[in-house]
DSSP file (Angstrom, degrees, kcal/mol; ACC not computed):
  #  RESIDUE AA STRUCTURE BP1 BP2  ACC     N-H-->O    O-->H-N    N-H-->O    O-->H-N    TCO  KAPPA ALPHA  PHI   PSI    X-CA   Y-CA   Z-CA
    1    1 A M     >        0   0    0      0, 0.0     4,-2.4     0, 0.0     5,-0.1   0.000 360.0 360.0 360.0 -43.6  118.6   -1.9 -142.7
    2    2 A I  H  >  +     0   0    0      1,-0.2     4,-2.4     2,-0.2     5,-0.2   0.909 360.0  50.8 -66.7 -42.1  115.0   -2.5 -144.0
    3    3 A P  H  > S+     0   0    0      0, 0.0     4,-2.8     0, 0.0    -1,-0.2   0.921 112.4  49.0 -59.5 -38.7  113.4   -2.2 -140.6
    4    4 A G  H  > S+     0   0    0      2,-0.2     4,-1.5     1,-0.2    -2,-0.2   0.893 108.2  53.7 -64.6 -39.3  115.2    1.1 -140.1
    5    5 A F  H  X S+     0   0    0     -4,-2.4     4,-0.7     2,-0.2     3,-0.3   0.937 113.3  42.8 -58.0 -48.4  114.1    2.2 -143.6
    6    6 A S  H >X S+     0   0    0     -4,-2.4     3,-1.0     1,-0.2     4,-0.9   0.899 110.8  54.7 -67.1 -41.2  110.5    1.5 -142.7
    7    7 A L  H 3X S+     0   0    0     -4,-2.8     4,-2.7     1,-0.3    -1,-0.2   0.749  95.6  68.8 -66.9 -22.2  110.8    3.0 -139.2
    8    8 A G  H 3X S+     0   0    0     -4,-1.5     4,-1.8    -3,-0.3    -1,-0.3   0.858  96.0  54.0 -61.9 -34.2  112.0    6.2 -140.8
    9    9 A F  H <<>S+     0   0    0     -3,-1.0     5,-1.4    -4,-0.7     6,-0.9   0.846 109.4  48.3 -67.4 -33.3  108.5    6.7 -142.2
   10   10 A V  H ><5S+     0   0    0     -4,-0.9     3,-1.5     4,-0.2    -2,-0.2   0.929 110.3  50.7 -69.5 -46.1  107.2    6.4 -138.6
   11   11 A A  H 3<5S+     0   0    0     -4,-2.7    -2,-0.2     1,-0.3    -1,-0.2   0.835 106.5  55.4 -61.5 -32.5  109.7    8.9 -137.3
   12   12 A A  T 3<5S-     0   0    0     -4,-1.8    -1,-0.3    -5,-0.2    77,-0.2   0.567 117.0-116.9 -77.5  -7.8  108.8   11.3 -140.0
   13   13 A G  T < 5S+     0   0    0     -3,-1.5    73,-0.4    -4,-0.2    72,-0.2   0.345  86.7 108.2  95.5  -6.5  105.2   11.1 -138.8
   14   14 A G  S   <S+     0   0    0     -5,-1.4     2,-0.3    71,-0.2    -4,-0.2   0.573  76.9  36.0 -86.3  -8.4  103.6    9.6 -141.9
   15   15 A F  S    S-     0   0    0     -6,-0.9     2,-0.2    -5,-0.1    -2,-0.2  -0.965  72.3-125.5-139.6 155.1  103.0    6.1 -140.7
   16   16 A T     >  -     0   0    0     -2,-0.3     4,-1.4     1,-0.1     3,-0.3  -0.634  32.5-114.2 -90.6 160.0  102.0    4.3 -137.5
   17   17 A L  H  > S+     0   0    0     -2,-0.2     4,-1.8     1,-0.2     5,-0.2   0.888 117.4  58.5 -60.5 -38.7  104.1    1.6 -136.1
   18   18 A D  H  > S+     0   0    0      1,-0.2     4,-1.4     2,-0.2    -1,-0.2   0.877 101.9  55.0 -59.1 -37.2  101.3   -0.9 -136.9
   19   19 A E  H  4 S+     0   0    0     -3,-0.3    -1,-0.2     1,-0.2    -2,-0.2   0.897 111.8  41.3 -65.9 -39.2  101.4    0.0 -140.6
   20   20 A V  H  < S+     0   0    0     -4,-1.4    -1,-0.2     1,-0.2     8,-0.2   0.715 109.7  58.2 -83.7 -18.4  105.1   -0.7 -141.0
   21   21 A I  H  < S+     0   0    0     -4,-1.8     2,-2.2    -5,-0.2    -1,-0.2   0.796  85.5  83.6 -76.4 -27.4  104.9   -3.9 -138.9
   22   22 A D    >X  +     0   0    0     -4,-1.4     4,-2.4     1,-0.2     3,-0.9  -0.508  60.9 175.3 -74.7  79.1  102.3   -5.3 -141.2
   23   23 A E  H 3>  +     0   0    0     -2,-2.2     4,-1.0     1,-0.2    -1,-0.2   0.639  65.3  71.4 -68.7 -14.6  105.0   -6.5 -143.7
   24   24 A V  H 34 S+     0   0    0      2,-0.2    -1,-0.2     1,-0.2    -2,-0.1   0.942 117.5  18.4 -64.7 -44.8  102.5   -8.2 -145.9
   25   25 A D  H <4 S+     0   0    0     -3,-0.9    -2,-0.2    -6,-0.1    -1,-0.2   0.753 137.2  30.9 -96.5 -27.7  101.2   -4.9 -147.2
   26   26 A T  H  <  +     0   0    0     -4,-2.4     2,-0.2    -7,-0.2    -3,-0.2   0.013  61.0 154.5-131.3  32.1  103.9   -2.4 -146.3
   27   27 A A     <  -     0   0    0     -4,-1.0    15,-0.2     1,-0.2    12,-0.1  -0.470  40.6-142.4 -56.2 124.5  107.3   -4.0 -146.3
   28   28 A G        -     0   0    0     -2,-0.2    11,-2.2    -8,-0.2     2,-0.3   0.811  65.0 -28.2 -65.6 -31.0  109.4   -0.9 -147.0
   29   29 A A  E     -A   38   0A   0      9,-0.3     2,-0.3    11,-0.0     9,-0.2  -0.965  55.7-148.4-169.4 174.1  111.8   -2.7 -149.3
   30   30 A G  E     -A   37   0A   0      7,-2.0     7,-3.1    -2,-0.3     2,-0.5  -0.987  18.1-122.7-155.5 156.3  113.5   -5.9 -150.1
   31   31 A F  E     +A   36   0A   0     -2,-0.3     2,-0.4     5,-0.2     5,-0.2  -0.910  29.6 176.0-104.9 127.2  116.7   -7.3 -151.4
   32   32 A F  E >  S-A   35   0A   0      3,-2.8     3,-1.5    -2,-0.5    -2,-0.0  -0.984  70.3 -17.4-133.0 120.9  116.6   -9.4 -154.5
   33   33 A F  T 3  S-     0   0    0     -2,-0.4    -1,-0.1     1,-0.3     3,-0.1   0.875 129.5 -49.8  52.1  42.1  119.7  -10.8 -156.3
   34   34 A G  T 3  S+     0   0    0      1,-0.2     2,-0.4     0, 0.0    -1,-0.3   0.548 117.6 106.5  80.3   7.8  121.8   -8.2 -154.5
   35   35 A R  E <   -A   32   0A   0     -3,-1.5    -3,-2.8     2,-0.0     2,-0.5  -0.944  65.6-129.2-122.7 143.1  119.7   -5.2 -155.4
   36   36 A M  E     -A   31   0A   0     -2,-0.4     2,-0.5    -5,-0.2    -5,-0.2  -0.764  20.5-165.4 -90.7 130.6  117.4   -3.2 -153.1
   37   37 A Y  E     -A   30   0A   0     -7,-3.1    -7,-2.0    -2,-0.5     2,-0.4  -0.969  11.2-143.0-116.2 129.9  113.8   -2.7 -154.4
   38   38 A V  E     -A   29   0A   0     -2,-0.5     2,-1.0    -9,-0.2    -9,-0.3  -0.765  14.8-127.1 -96.6 133.7  111.7    0.0 -152.7
   39   39 A N    >   -     0   0    0    -11,-2.2     3,-1.4    -2,-0.4    -1,-0.0  -0.697  22.8-158.5 -73.3 104.2  108.0   -0.5 -152.1
   40   40 A M  T 3> S+     0   0    0     -2,-1.0     4,-2.0     1,-0.3     5,-0.2   0.605  79.9  78.3 -69.6 -10.3  106.8    2.7 -153.8
   41   41 A T  H 3> S+     0   0    0      2,-0.2     4,-2.9     1,-0.2    -1,-0.3   0.905  90.3  55.3 -62.1 -38.9  103.5    2.6 -151.9
   42   42 A M  H <> S+     0   0    0     -3,-1.4     4,-2.3     2,-0.2    -2,-0.2   0.960 111.1  39.9 -64.2 -52.2  105.3    3.9 -148.7
   43   43 A P  H  > S+     0   0    0      0, 0.0     4,-2.1     0, 0.0    -1,-0.2   0.866 115.6  53.9 -65.9 -30.9  106.8    7.1 -150.3
   44   44 A R  H  X S+     0   0    0     -4,-2.0     4,-2.6     2,-0.2    -2,-0.2   0.930 109.6  46.9 -64.9 -43.4  103.6    7.7 -152.2
   45   45 A L  H  X S+     0   0    0     -4,-2.9     4,-2.9     1,-0.2    -1,-0.2   0.885 109.1  55.0 -64.6 -37.0  101.6    7.5 -149.0
   46   46 A M  H  < S+     0   0    0     -4,-2.3     4,-0.4    -5,-0.2    -1,-0.2   0.911 109.5  47.7 -60.5 -40.8  104.1    9.8 -147.4
   47   47 A A  H ><>S+     0   0    0     -4,-2.1     5,-2.7     2,-0.2     3,-1.0   0.932 111.9  48.9 -64.6 -45.8  103.5   12.3 -150.2
   48   48 A I  H ><5S+     0   0    0     -4,-2.6     3,-1.6     1,-0.3    -2,-0.2   0.918 111.5  49.4 -59.4 -43.8   99.7   11.9 -149.9
   49   49 A R  T 3<5S+     0   0    0     -4,-2.9    -1,-0.3     1,-0.3    38,-0.2   0.546 106.5  58.0 -76.0  -5.9   99.9   12.4 -146.1
   50   50 A S  T < 5S-     0   0    0     -3,-1.0    -1,-0.3    -4,-0.4    -2,-0.2   0.365 128.6 -95.2 -99.1   1.5  102.1   15.5 -146.8
   51   51 A G  T < 5S+     0   0    0     -3,-1.6    -3,-0.2     1,-0.3    -2,-0.1   0.504  91.5 108.0  99.9   5.4   99.3   17.1 -148.9
   52   52 A L      < -     0   0    0     -5,-2.7    -1,-0.3    -6,-0.2     2,-0.3  -0.392  65.9-114.3 -99.1-177.8  100.4   16.0 -152.4
   53   53 A T     >  -     0   0    0     -2,-0.1     4,-2.1     1,-0.1     5,-0.2  -0.799  23.5-115.1-111.4 162.2   98.9   13.4 -154.7
   54   54 A A  H  > S+     0   0    0     -2,-0.3     4,-2.8     1,-0.2     5,-0.2   0.871 118.9  55.8 -60.8 -35.9  100.5   10.1 -155.7
   55   55 A E  H  > S+     0   0    0      2,-0.2     4,-2.5     1,-0.2    -1,-0.2   0.884 105.5  50.3 -65.7 -38.5  100.5   11.5 -159.3
   56   56 A M  H  > S+     0   0    0      2,-0.2     4,-1.9     1,-0.2    -1,-0.2   0.916 111.9  48.3 -64.2 -42.5  102.5   14.5 -158.2
   57   57 A F  H  X S+     0   0    0     -4,-2.1     4,-2.3     2,-0.2     5,-0.3   0.943 111.7  49.2 -61.2 -48.3  105.0   12.3 -156.4
   58   58 A D  H  X>S+     0   0    0     -4,-2.8     4,-3.3     1,-0.2     5,-0.6   0.898 108.9  52.7 -60.2 -41.4  105.3   10.1 -159.5
   59   59 A A  H  X5S+     0   0    0     -4,-2.5     4,-0.8     1,-0.2    -1,-0.2   0.885 112.2  46.2 -61.8 -37.9  105.9   13.1 -161.8
   60   60 A A  H  <5S+     0   0    0     -4,-1.9    -2,-0.2    -5,-0.2    -1,-0.2   0.872 125.2  28.7 -72.4 -36.9  108.7   14.3 -159.5
   61   61 A F  H  <5S+     0   0    0     -4,-2.3    -2,-0.2    -5,-0.1    -3,-0.2   0.743 130.3  31.6-100.0 -25.1  110.4   10.9 -159.2
   62   62 A F  H ><5S-     0   0    0     -4,-3.3     3,-2.1    -5,-0.3    -3,-0.2   0.517  81.5-152.7-114.9  -7.6  109.7    9.1 -162.4
   63   63 A A  T 3<<S-     0   0    0     -4,-0.8    -4,-0.1    -5,-0.6    -3,-0.1   0.804  73.9 -39.7  39.8  53.6  109.4   11.9 -164.9
   64   64 A G  T 3  S+     0   0    0      1,-0.2    -1,-0.3    -6,-0.2    -5,-0.1   0.579  84.8 164.1  81.8   9.0  107.1   10.3 -167.3
   65   65 A A    X   -     0   0    0     -3,-2.1     3,-0.6     1,-0.1    -1,-0.2  -0.394  29.6-149.9 -60.0 136.4  108.5    6.8 -167.3
   66   66 A D  T 3  S+     0   0    0      1,-0.2    -1,-0.1    -2,-0.1    -2,-0.0   0.473  85.0  65.4 -92.5  -0.6  105.9    4.5 -168.8
   67   67 A D  T 3  S+     0   0    0      2,-0.1    -1,-0.2     0, 0.0    -2,-0.1   0.238  71.8 110.5-105.3  14.6  106.7    1.3 -166.9
   68   68 A V    <   -     0   0    0     -3,-0.6    -6,-0.0    -6,-0.1   -10,-0.0  -0.789  69.2-128.7 -91.7 119.6  105.7    2.6 -163.4
   69   69 A P        -     0   0    0      0, 0.0    -2,-0.1     0, 0.0     3,-0.1  -0.406  30.4-110.1 -65.5 142.8  102.6    1.0 -162.1
   70   70 A P        -     0   0    0      0, 0.0     2,-0.3     0, 0.0   -15,-0.0  -0.321  33.6 -98.1 -71.5 155.9  100.0    3.5 -160.9
   71   71 A H        -     0   0    0    -31,-0.0     2,-0.7     1,-0.0   -16,-0.0  -0.556  31.0-143.6 -70.5 134.7   99.2    3.9 -157.2
   72   72 A V        -     0   0    0     -2,-0.3    -1,-0.0    -3,-0.1     2,-0.0  -0.904  20.3-132.6-102.4 110.6   96.1    2.0 -156.2
   73   73 A S        -     0   0    0     -2,-0.7     3,-0.0     3,-0.0     0, 0.0  -0.307  28.0-178.1 -65.2 142.9   94.2    4.1 -153.7
   74   74 A R    >   -     0   0    0     -2,-0.0     3,-2.1     0, 0.0     4,-0.3  -0.954  39.0 -84.1-136.9 156.5   93.0    2.4 -150.5
   75   75 A P  T 3  S+     0   0    0      0, 0.0     0, 0.0     0, 0.0     0, 0.0  -0.376 117.2  33.0 -57.0 137.2   91.0    3.4 -147.5
   76   76 A G  T 3  S+     0   0    0      2,-0.3    -3,-0.0    -2,-0.0     0, 0.0   0.280  80.6 112.4  97.2 -11.2   93.4    5.0 -145.1
   77   77 A D  S <  S+     0   0    0     -3,-2.1     2,-0.5     1,-0.1   -28,-0.1   0.977  79.1  49.9 -56.3 -54.4   95.8    6.5 -147.6
   78   78 A A  S    S+     0   0    0     -4,-0.3    -2,-0.3   -30,-0.0   -29,-0.1  -0.738  73.8 173.0 -83.6 131.1   94.7    9.9 -146.6
   79   79 A N     >  -     0   0    0     -2,-0.5     4,-2.8     1,-0.1     5,-0.2  -0.858  22.2-161.9-144.6 102.0   94.9   10.2 -142.8
   80   80 A P  H  > S+     0   0    0      0, 0.0     4,-2.0     0, 0.0     5,-0.1   0.844  92.3  53.0 -57.1 -36.7   94.3   13.6 -141.2
   81   81 A R  H  > S+     0   0    0      2,-0.2     4,-1.5     1,-0.2     5,-0.1   0.927 114.0  41.8 -65.0 -44.3   96.0   12.6 -137.9
   82   82 A L  H  > S+     0   0    0      2,-0.2     4,-2.8    -3,-0.2    -1,-0.2   0.861 110.0  58.3 -71.4 -34.4   99.1   11.5 -139.7
   83   83 A A  H  X S+     0   0    0     -4,-2.8     4,-2.4     1,-0.2    -2,-0.2   0.900 105.9  49.9 -59.7 -39.7   99.0   14.5 -142.0
   84   84 A A  H  X S+     0   0    0     -4,-2.0     4,-2.3    -5,-0.2    -1,-0.2   0.890 110.7  49.7 -65.4 -38.9   99.2   16.7 -138.9
   85   85 A R  H  X S+     0   0    0     -4,-1.5     4,-2.7   -72,-0.2     5,-0.2   0.913 110.5  49.8 -65.2 -42.1  102.2   14.7 -137.6
   86   86 A V  H  X S+     0   0    0     -4,-2.8     4,-3.0   -73,-0.4     5,-0.2   0.932 111.3  49.2 -61.8 -44.9  103.9   15.1 -141.0
   87   87 A A  H  X S+     0   0    0     -4,-2.4     4,-2.3   -38,-0.2    -2,-0.2   0.913 112.3  48.1 -61.2 -42.6  103.3   18.8 -141.0
   88   88 A E  H  X S+     0   0    0     -4,-2.3     4,-1.9     2,-0.2    -1,-0.2   0.928 114.3  45.4 -63.6 -45.3  104.6   19.2 -137.4
   89   89 A R  H  X S+     0   0    0     -4,-2.7     4,-2.8   -77,-0.2    -2,-0.2   0.898 112.0  51.8 -66.9 -40.1  107.7   17.1 -138.2
   90   90 A T  H  X S+     0   0    0     -4,-3.0     4,-2.4     2,-0.2    -1,-0.2   0.906 107.3  52.9 -62.9 -41.1  108.4   19.0 -141.4
   91   91 A Q  H  X S+     0   0    0     -4,-2.3     4,-0.7    -5,-0.2    -1,-0.2   0.905 110.7  47.9 -59.6 -41.0  108.1   22.3 -139.6
   92   92 A W  H >X S+     0   0    0     -4,-1.9     4,-2.3     1,-0.2     3,-1.1   0.941 109.9  52.2 -64.4 -47.0  110.7   21.0 -137.2
   93   93 A Y  H 3< S+     0   0    0     -4,-2.8    -2,-0.2     1,-0.3    -1,-0.2   0.900 112.3  46.1 -54.0 -42.7  113.0   19.8 -140.0
   94   94 A L  H 3< S+     0   0    0     -4,-2.4    -1,-0.3     1,-0.2    -2,-0.2   0.581 121.1  36.2 -80.6  -9.8  112.8   23.2 -141.7
   95   95 A S  H << S+     0   0    0     -3,-1.1    -2,-0.2    -4,-0.7    -1,-0.2   0.597  92.8  94.3-118.8 -15.1  113.5   25.2 -138.5
   96   96 A T     <  -     0   0    0     -4,-2.3     3,-0.1    -5,-0.1    -4,-0.0  -0.463  39.6-175.9 -83.4 152.2  115.9   23.2 -136.4
   97   97 A T  S    S+     0   0    0     -2,-0.1     2,-0.5     1,-0.1    -1,-0.1   0.287  70.6  74.9-117.5   3.3  119.6   23.7 -136.4
   98   98 A D        +     0   0    0      4,-0.0    -1,-0.1     5,-0.0    -2,-0.0  -0.971  48.1 175.4-125.2 120.8  120.2   20.8 -134.0
   99   99 A F     >  +     0   0    0     -2,-0.5     4,-2.2     1,-0.1     3,-0.4  -0.736   4.0 176.4-122.3  80.6  120.0   17.2 -135.0
  100  100 A P  H  > S+     0   0    0      0, 0.0     4,-2.5     0, 0.0     5,-0.2   0.856  79.1  53.6 -57.4 -38.5  121.1   15.2 -131.9
  101  101 A E  H  > S+     0   0    0      1,-0.2     4,-1.9     2,-0.2     5,-0.1   0.904 110.5  47.1 -64.2 -39.3  120.4   11.8 -133.5
  102  102 A V  H  > S+     0   0    0     -3,-0.4     4,-2.3     2,-0.2    -1,-0.2   0.895 110.9  52.0 -68.1 -39.6  122.6   12.6 -136.4
  103  103 A E  H  X S+     0   0    0     -4,-2.2     4,-2.4     2,-0.2    -2,-0.2   0.908 108.2  51.4 -63.4 -41.6  125.3   13.9 -134.2
  104  104 A E  H  X S+     0   0    0     -4,-2.5     4,-2.2     1,-0.2    -1,-0.2   0.916 111.1  48.2 -60.3 -42.9  125.3   10.7 -132.1
  105  105 A E  H  X S+     0   0    0     -4,-1.9     4,-2.7     2,-0.2    -2,-0.2   0.877 109.7  52.8 -65.5 -37.8  125.6    8.7 -135.4
  106  106 A R  H  X S+     0   0    0     -4,-2.3     4,-2.7     2,-0.2    -2,-0.2   0.919 109.6  48.1 -64.1 -43.5  128.5   10.9 -136.5
  107  107 A V  H  X S+     0   0    0     -4,-2.4     4,-2.4     2,-0.2    -2,-0.2   0.924 113.2  48.3 -62.4 -44.7  130.4   10.3 -133.3
  108  108 A L  H  X S+     0   0    0     -4,-2.2     4,-2.6     2,-0.2    -2,-0.2   0.921 112.7  47.8 -61.8 -45.3  129.8    6.6 -133.5
  109  109 A A  H  X S+     0   0    0     -4,-2.7     4,-2.6     2,-0.2    -2,-0.2   0.908 111.2  50.8 -63.7 -42.2  130.9    6.5 -137.2
  110  110 A D  H  X S+     0   0    0     -4,-2.7     4,-2.4     2,-0.2    -1,-0.2   0.916 112.4  46.9 -61.3 -42.9  134.0    8.5 -136.4
  111  111 A R  H  X S+     0   0    0     -4,-2.4     4,-2.0     2,-0.2    -2,-0.2   0.923 112.2  49.5 -65.5 -44.0  134.9    6.2 -133.5
  112  112 A C  H  X S+     0   0    0     -4,-2.6     4,-0.6     1,-0.2    -2,-0.2   0.910 113.2  47.2 -61.0 -42.7  134.3    3.1 -135.6
  113  113 A R  H >< S+     0   0    0     -4,-2.6     3,-0.8     1,-0.2    -1,-0.2   0.905 111.1  50.9 -66.0 -41.7  136.5    4.5 -138.4
  114  114 A A  H 3< S+     0   0    0     -4,-2.4    -1,-0.2     1,-0.2    -2,-0.2   0.838 113.9  44.7 -65.7 -32.6  139.3    5.5 -136.0
  115  115 A E  H 3< S+     0   0    0     -4,-2.0    -1,-0.2    -5,-0.2    -2,-0.2   0.493  86.6 117.4 -89.2  -4.2  139.3    2.0 -134.5
  116  116 A R    <<  -     0   0    0     -3,-0.8    -3,-0.0    -4,-0.6     3,-0.0  -0.448  60.8-135.3 -68.7 129.7  139.2    0.2 -137.9
  117  117 A P        -     0   0    0      0, 0.0     2,-1.1     0, 0.0     3,-0.1  -0.272  39.6 -79.7 -73.7 170.0  142.3   -1.9 -138.6
  118  118 A D    >   -     0   0    0      1,-0.2     3,-1.9     2,-0.1     4,-0.3  -0.623  46.0-160.6 -70.8 103.4  144.0   -1.9 -141.9
  119  119 A L  G >  S+     0   0    0     -2,-1.1     3,-1.2     1,-0.3    -1,-0.2   0.763  82.9  67.3 -63.0 -26.3  141.6   -4.2 -143.7
  120  120 A S  G 3  S+     0   0    0      1,-0.2    -1,-0.3    -3,-0.1    -2,-0.1   0.666 100.9  50.3 -69.7 -14.0  144.1   -4.9 -146.5
  121  121 A T  G <  S+     0   0    0     -3,-1.9    -1,-0.2     2,-0.1     2,-0.2   0.471  90.3 102.0-100.4  -2.7  146.2   -6.8 -144.0
  122  122 A L    <   -     0   0    0     -3,-1.2     2,-0.0    -4,-0.3    -3,-0.0  -0.549  69.6-122.6 -88.8 147.0  143.5   -9.0 -142.5
  123  123 A S     >  -     0   0    0     -2,-0.2     4,-2.5     1,-0.1     5,-0.2  -0.268  35.3-101.3 -71.7 168.3  142.9  -12.6 -143.3
  124  124 A S  H  > S+     0   0    0      1,-0.2     4,-2.2     2,-0.2     5,-0.2   0.910 125.4  50.4 -59.0 -42.1  139.5  -13.7 -144.6
  125  125 A A  H  > S+     0   0    0      1,-0.2     4,-2.4     2,-0.2    -1,-0.2   0.897 110.7  48.7 -64.3 -40.1  138.5  -15.0 -141.1
  126  126 A A  H  > S+     0   0    0      2,-0.2     4,-2.5     1,-0.2    -1,-0.2   0.866 109.5  52.8 -69.0 -35.3  139.5  -11.7 -139.6
  127  127 A L  H  X S+     0   0    0     -4,-2.5     4,-2.7     2,-0.2    -2,-0.2   0.918 110.3  47.6 -64.0 -42.8  137.6   -9.7 -142.2
  128  128 A V  H  X S+     0   0    0     -4,-2.2     4,-2.6     2,-0.2    -2,-0.2   0.923 111.9  50.2 -63.6 -43.6  134.5  -11.8 -141.4
  129  129 A A  H  X S+     0   0    0     -4,-2.4     4,-2.0     2,-0.2    -2,-0.2   0.907 111.3  48.8 -61.5 -41.6  135.0  -11.2 -137.7
  130  130 A R  H  X S+     0   0    0     -4,-2.5     4,-1.4     2,-0.2    -2,-0.2   0.935 111.1  49.6 -63.6 -46.1  135.4   -7.5 -138.2
  131  131 A A  H  X S+     0   0    0     -4,-2.7     4,-0.8     1,-0.2     3,-0.4   0.921 112.7  47.7 -59.5 -43.5  132.2   -7.4 -140.4
  132  132 A R  H  < S+     0   0    0     -4,-2.6     3,-0.4     1,-0.2    -1,-0.2   0.854 106.9  57.6 -66.4 -33.9  130.3   -9.3 -137.7
  133  133 A S  H  < S+     0   0    0     -4,-2.0    -1,-0.2     1,-0.2    -2,-0.2   0.795 112.2  39.8 -70.0 -26.7  131.6   -7.0 -134.9
  134  134 A V  H >X S+     0   0    0     -4,-1.4     3,-1.3    -3,-0.4     4,-0.6   0.503  88.5  94.0 -99.6  -4.3  130.2   -3.9 -136.6
  135  135 A M  G >< S+     0   0    0     -4,-0.8     3,-1.7    -3,-0.4     4,-0.4   0.882  78.9  59.6 -56.4 -40.6  126.9   -5.4 -137.7
  136  136 A P  G >4 S+     0   0    0      0, 0.0     3,-0.8     0, 0.0    -1,-0.3   0.779  97.5  62.5 -60.2 -22.3  125.0   -4.2 -134.6
  137  137 A L  G <4 S+     0   0    0     -3,-1.3    -2,-0.2     1,-0.2    -3,-0.1   0.726  99.0  54.2 -73.9 -20.4  126.0   -0.7 -135.5
  138  138 A S  G <<        0   0    0     -3,-1.7    -1,-0.2    -4,-0.6    -3,-0.1   0.484 360.0 360.0 -93.1  -0.8  124.0   -0.9 -138.7
  139  139 A G    <         0   0    0     -3,-0.8    -1,-0.2    -4,-0.4    -2,-0.1   0.451 360.0 360.0 -90.1 360.0  120.7   -1.9 -137.1
């Protein structure tokens, strides 16, 4: 899930693949004690590369919370080439009526649901086997 989360920023045009592969600085998120924590640098950079400021993003998402660490600007935060990609992708998002990737996922989900056994009747071993059999679908 986390690699997909990070790759979504690449697909949206706001990051290069190299940036999301460098997990030391840009791990998109992590799971700690059963909870997902998001690296807010990535959405903040997406906002910056969309023409906003980190402060504008924070105001929209954190609404004055006083425990949010401020964004620390670094060289490369603003990136005209990526900003152009974000603008192009955003224009597509706002004008398309066809989302083939989403349709493919819907068909896959419908098929998985239709083939799903009655989970309440499965043994623990069968539940584990079922979970393992569908794990490749979530990657």
